[in-house]
N, C-alpha and C positions, 0 to 999 in steps of 0.2 A: 430254552424256549426261543422261538423265532417269530419274526414278523413276515407276513407274506400276503399275497393277493390270492383270494379264493374266488373262483368264477364258476357259476353254474349256468350252463347254456339252456336253451329252450327244450333240449332233449334230455335234460337232467344229467348231462355229463359234467362232472366237476373237475376242474384243473387247479393246480396250486403252483404259484410262482414264489419261491423264497426271495425275500428282499434283504433281510439282515437278521443276524442274531440279536436278541434283546440287548446283550452287552455292547455290541458294535453300534446299534442304534443309539443307545443311551450315551455312549462315550464319544461318538463321532457325528452321527446325523443330528442329534439334538443341539449341538453347538451351532451349526449352521441354521437349523430351524429356529432356534431362539434368537440368533443374531438378526435374522431377516423377518422375524415374527410371522412365520408361516403356520397359520392356524389349522389348516386342513392336515398338513403333514405332521403336526404335533400330535394329532389324535391317532395317528398310525400306531402309537405305542399302546393305546388302550383298545383300539379297534373301532371300525365304523362301517356301517352298511352304506355303500355308495349308490346314489341314484344317477341316472344318465344326466340329469340336469346339473349335477355336481362336478362332472368330469372336466369341464372347461376351467373351472376354478382350481381344481387340483392340478391340472396340467400347467396352468400358469405358475403355480407355486413350484412345481418341479423344474420349470425353466429357470426360475430365480435360484433355486437350490443348485442346479448344475453350474450356473455362472459363478457361484461362490466357492465351488470346489477349487482346490489348488492344482493346476494342471501339471506341476512338476513333482507333486507328492505321490509316491507310489500307492499309498493307502487310499488317497482320494481318487486315484485312477480306478482302483478296484470298486470303490463305492459308485463311481460314475458308470461302470459297466452294469451294475445292478439297477441303477436309476434309469438307464437307457432301456433296459428290458421292461421295467415297470411302465415307463412312458409309452413304449410300443404297445403293450397290452391295453393300456387305457385308451390310446388312440384308436385301436381296433374296436374297442367297446363303444366308441362314438358312432360306429357305422353298422353295428350288429345288435340284435336284440338279445337280451339275456334275462334269466330269472333272478339271479342274485350276484352281486359283486360286493365282496367284503375285503377290507384291508385291515390287517391287525395281527 
């Protein structure tokens, strides 16, 4: 199983961005999420429908998460690549309308 972002635009076109496998999320992401008490990101493992009003809070948590990654750890650099892609998609969602945004 994996965790990803599922976005349905106004034309009913659906796109999927993989974020992490369930194992990687549980072993690596959750350590940082729990350390920083990132409530929104913790729910990624069970899944959540995201409203446009939630995006700023989720993006703020992503910024904290990125700061806590170890810049010299190769594994953390790979996680950072995924989180940067997620962040870019969420930033774009701030400026476009969509039917559904789901992370999980």
